[in-house]
C-alpha positions in Angstrom: -1.9 -5.0 -10.9 -5.2 -6.5 -10.0 -5.5 -10.2 -10.7 -8.4 -11.2 -13.8 -11.8 -11.1 -12.4 -14.0 -14.4 -11.9 -16.2 -14.7 -14.4 -19.5 -13.5 -14.2 -18.2 -10.8 -11.7 -18.9 -7.9 -12.0 -16.6 -4.3 -10.0 -20.0 -2.5 -8.9 -21.2 -7.0 -7.6 -20.9 -5.7 -3.2 -22.4 -6.8 -0.2 -24.8 -6.1 0.8 -22.7 -4.7 3.7 -21.6 -0.9 3.2 -18.1 -0.9 3.0 -15.9 0.1 5.7 -13.7 3.4 5.2 -9.8 2.8 5.3 -6.7 4.6 4.7 -3.6 4.3 3.7 -0.4 6.3 3.3 2.1 6.3 0.4 4.9 7.9 2.4 8.0 9.0 0.2 11.1 9.8 1.8 14.2 10.3 0.5 17.3 7.6 1.9 20.8 7.3 0.6 19.8 9.5 -2.1 17.3 7.6 -3.6 13.0 7.6 -2.8 11.6 5.5 -1.4 8.1 4.3 0.3 7.8 2.0 3.5 6.2 -0.8 3.5 5.1 -3.4 6.6 5.1 -7.3 6.8 1.3 -7.9 8.7 1.7 -10.0 11.6 0.3 -14.0 11.4 -3.3 -14.0 13.3 -6.9 -15.2 12.3 -7.5 -12.7 9.0 -8.3 -12.4 5.2 -4.6 -9.9 5.2 -2.9 -11.9 7.8 0.6 -12.0 7.0 0.4 -9.9 4.2 2.3 -6.7 2.9 0.6 -3.7 3.2 0.2 0.2 3.7 0.0 1.2 7.1 -3.3 2.1 7.2 -6.3 0.9 8.9 -10.4 1.4 9.3 -11.4 4.5 10.0 -12.4 5.9 13.5 -14.8 8.1 15.4 -12.7 11.4 15.8 -11.3 11.2 11.8 -12.3 14.4 10.5 -11.2 12.6 6.9 -9.7 10.2 5.3 -6.0 11.0 5.3 -6.2 11.8 8.7 -6.7 8.0 9.4 -3.8 7.2 7.1 -1.8 9.3 9.0 -3.2 8.7 12.2 -2.5 5.0 12.0 1.1 5.4 10.7 1.1 6.8 14.0 0.0 4.1 15.4 2.1 1.3 13.5 5.6 3.4 12.6 5.8 5.8 14.7 5.5 8.9 12.2 4.5 12.0 13.4 1.3 13.4 11.4 2.6 17.4 11.6 6.1 16.0 10.0 4.1 14.5 6.6 3.5 16.9 3.6 0.4 16.0 2.0 1.0 15.3 -1.6 -2.1 14.0 -2.8 -4.5 11.0 -3.1 -4.8 8.0 -5.1 -7.4 6.6 -6.0 -10.1 4.8 -3.6 -9.7 1.1 -4.1 -12.2 -1.8 -3.1 -10.9 -4.7 -1.6 -14.2 -7.5 -1.8 -12.5 -10.1 0.6 -12.4 -7.7 3.2 -15.2 -5.7 2.4 -13.0 -2.2 2.8 -13.4 1.0 0.6 -9.7 2.2 0.8 -8.2 5.5 0.4 -4.5 6.2 -0.8 -3.3 9.3 0.7 0.4 10.1 -0.8 2.5 11.7 1.3 6.2 13.5 1.9 9.0 13.3 4.7 11.6 15.6 3.7 13.5 14.9 6.4 15.0 11.2 7.0 12.4 8.7 9.2 13.2 7.5 12.6 10.8 4.5 12.1 9.4 3.1 15.4 7.6 -0.2 14.4 4.8 -1.2 16.9 5.2 -4.7 17.4 1.6 -5.9 17.7 0.4 -4.7 14.2 3.9 -4.9 12.3 5.7 -7.8 11.6 8.8 -6.2 9.7 9.5 -2.2 8.2 10.0 -3.0 4.7 11.9 0.5 3.1 11.4 -0.2 -0.5 13.3 1.8 -3.0 11.2 3.1 -5.7 14.1 2.5 -8.5 13.9 -1.3 -7.7 9.9 -1.2 -7.8 10.0 -0.3 -11.1 12.7 -2.2 -12.1 10.9 -5.0 -14.7 13.6 -7.4 -12.9 10.7 -7.1 -9.7 7.4 -7.3 -11.4 5.7 -10.9 -12.1 2.9 -12.5 -12.9 2.3 -15.7 -11.7 -0.8 -18.4 -11.9 -1.8 -19.0 -7.8 -4.5 -21.0 -6.6 -6.8 -18.2 -4.6 -9.4 -19.5 -1.9 -12.1 -19.5 -4.2 -10.1 -20.0 -7.4 -7.1 -19.8 -10.1 -6.5 -17.0 -10.9 -3.3 -14.9 -12.9 -1.9 -12.2 -10.0 0.2 -9.4 -10.9 2.7 -8.6 -8.0 6.0 -6.8 -7.1 9.4 -9.4 -5.6 11.0 -7.9 -3.8 13.5 -7.6 -0.5 12.5 -11.5 -0.2 8.7 -10.8 0.0 6.0 -11.1 -2.4 3.3 -7.9 -2.8 0.1 -8.8 -4.1 -3.4 -7.3 -4.2 -4.3 -3.8 -3.1 -0.9 -3.1 -2.0 0.7 -4.0 -5.6 -1.9 -1.7 -7.6 -1.9 1.1 -5.0 1.8 0.9 -5.3 1.4 0.3 -9.9 -1.0 3.9 -9.9 1.9 5.9 -8.2 4.6 4.2 -9.7 1.9 5.7 -13.0 2.9 8.8 -12.2 6.3 8.9 -10.6 7.0 7.5 -14.7 5.2 10.8 -15.6 7.1 13.0 -13.8 11.1 10.8 -12.9 13.6 13.3 -15.4 14.8 12.1 -18.7 18.4 11.8 -16.7 17.0 8.4 -14.3 17.0 8.4 -11.1 13.9 9.9 -9.3 15.4 11.1 -5.8 
């Protein structure tokens, strides 16, 4: 789900400024008998990720003991998820985001009860409750040529719930779906 690299660019080419560490929460929960994951549409603001679909999460702050704790704190701030209600299942591969110079560490967790989300309007323009089954459906997986800030690129993405999910969020979802496919029972629904 990553855009094809720029000609001449190498993944280890990073700015001299150290990347800011951040944590995101990939939260699984059951809704109407199917596993879902919440995503947020960021508000429009003057910044790199304005108006994009993302996982709840953000930068590590003083007092966070680790990046899973960062993800839980941010999910609480953005969606009202109580950290004590989340069962941590593990982590996915960390991911460097060059445009914002962030190193993102995805933590996977599960809620054992249906959530009562309370989106914070200053951080969340819209809550998207995305069924994993829909993400697994090839009809929602696309590749298109896009004009990005400094180049044209073939960009893989998910088109779902009237939103485009691309970039780091799509890459993290893609890794999650690879894990789900390995665990999914033969008969179908992953619930």
